[in-house]
Residue, then its C-alpha position, 0 to 999 in steps of 0.5 A: m500500500a502507498r503511504q503519505g501519497k507515495a506509491v511503492a514501486y514493484a518489479t514487473a510480474g510475469g503476468d504483465r509480459i507480452e509473449i510475442l515481445d519475449a519470443l522476438r527477444g529470444f529470436a534476437l538473442l539467437g542471432i546475437l549468439i550466431a554473430n558472436l560465435p566466430v569471435f568466441t572460437g577465434w575464427y575472425m582473429m585468424p589470418p587467411d592462411r589459417q582460415a584456409a587450413l580449417a575450411a574447404p576451398g571458398a567455404g570460409v569466404l562464403y561463411d563470412q559473406l553469409i554472416k555479414f548479409f544475414v546476421d551482422g548488426k541485424f539482431y542487436t538492432i532488433f534488441s535495441m528496438l525492443f529496449g526502447i519499447g521496453f522503456t516505454l512499457q515499463l514507465d507506463r506500468l509504473e506510473k499507472r501504479g502511482a510510482a515514480g517511473i523515471a526514478v525507478f528506470r534510472r536505478r534500473m539502468l545504473v544497475l545494468l551499467a554495473i553488471g555490464f561494466v563487470h562483464m566487460t572488464f572480467v568476462w568479455q570485451g565485446d559486452i553490449l550491456t554497458l552501451y545499452a545502460a548508458l544510452g538508456l539513461l538518456l531515454p527519459l530526456f526524450r519522453p516528452w517528445k512527440e512521435r514525429s520528432l522522435l522519428m525525425l531524430a532517429l532517422f537523423l542519427l541512423a543516417l549520420p555516418l553517411v555524412l560523417v564517416p567520409f568527412c572524418s576520413w577526408a579530414g583525417i579525424d581518428l575517432g578511437h584507434w588511439l585508444e588501442e595504446i591505452g589498452l596495451q598500457i593496461v596489459q603491461a601495467v598488470g604484468g601481462p605480455l604483449l602478444g601479437s593479436p587476440i587469437d594469441y591470448m586465446e590460444s596461449r593456455d596462460w590464464s594470467a596472460f588472458a586475464a591481463w588482456q581481458l582487463s584492457g577491454l574497456p578502451f578497446r570496446i570504446e574504440h570499437l563502438l566509436v569507429t563503427w558508429r554504434v552509439p548514434k545507431v543504437l540510440g536512434i533505434m531505441l528512439l524508434g522503439m519508444v514510438l513503437g512502444r507508444r503504439l503498442i500501449a495504444g493497441t495499434l501496433l501488432t494489429d496494424r498489418k498494413l504497417l507491418l507489411r510495408t515494413l517487411v516489403f520496404g525493409l527487404l527492398i532497401g536492405t537486401p541490395a545494400s546488405l549484399v554490397f556489404a557482404l560481398d566486400p571483405k574490406v568494409y565494416q559496419e561504418h560503411w554506407s552499405s551497412v548503414l543503409g542495409t542493416v536497419p531496414l533488413a532488421l526491421a523486415y525480420a521483426a515485421g515478418f516475425v510479428l506477421a507470422w506469429p498468429k499462425a506460427k505461435g507454436a513454433l516461434g513461441i519456444m523462444a519466449p522463455v529464452g527472451r524472458m531470461a534475456l540477461t541471464n541467457y546473454l551472459t551465459h552466451t559469453l561464459l560459454g564462449v569464454l570456456m571455448l577459449g584456449v585458456f580452458f578447452g583449447i578450442a580457439g583457432k581449431l574450428g572452421p565455419l561449419e563447426t563454428t555454426l554447429v556449436a550454436l545448436p547445443i547452446i540454443v537447445f540447452q537455453i530453451a530447455f533450461s529457460r523453460w525449466w527455470l521459469a516453471r519454478h521461478d517468475q524470472g531468471p537468476m540474473e533478472r532477479l539480481w537486477r530486480w533486487g538491485t533496482y527495487g531493494s526487493v524481489k517482490t512483485r505484484 
């Protein structure tokens, strides 16, 4: 009960959840896993001659092209969109209960920021949680904005690299490569060796060397986020998610087949040719115009297709809903399993070709589906979600 006119904030109970969003989130996690596996197994770190020794002629190139076309950037785009939707839904529910929604959301982001920082520093340099939490703290600033203004700003942020990438190249502006030197200084400061590349640390079977390299993750990760223009892209997609969240609350999103079909068709028409250019050029990355133009439309087409298929394919697509309900737990489990694959533990890094790297995803996916279903049959949310709730509310209570 509220006291003295102030309502008590409670965490979201399981009954408040929207199953299709959980299933789409689980689908996005599957794609993120597939995108990260070539990093976990060291495939992306190996020079061409070593890759050629692990794959049939042309198989390595084809694998890289398929990952770039179908996977690269698409699934964290969906996840970012769902993050913006979740922000809108959470504030709506909290404020309907009379709670201070913005204050609760900020605490929630600060806890996520702490989890992400620990994850980035001690587990995996490719962490995305820290970026989500940092940008999430900005979202309340945009809540008063009208839908049209949010959409215009989102479009501006998404298109920004098209102008600034060539400008920075012309002007000789280095956005983040200078941070590499700071990372190397951290390795030396903690007594670690300076090896040639990440694959060398992964294959060293030397825990202290790997730990020293891992501690240098913060500057290296910031560098990567800056040079790939991930910050404006993720914020832009979150703002788009805020608009979609408002329409979801109004009940006009999931039933708007016209909007969903347009998103699917135009997403494919725009995203497919641009993503094909991106995939066929091995020298370009996510800051390239082909990725900027192709990734988001194709990702939105994936999401729209998922929602359109849901009524008739709920039985099949719904198996990912428990995975999505435990998204934080399952994402962190991905990286823990990924680190266990590295040379310092099982000696797998540098030994798997494209086929084996892809097949590694299957037991992980099956395990996470089974474990998530088992866990949620006994608990209202995953173990890391429970910790997140406790850090946010000082309680694990729901209503």
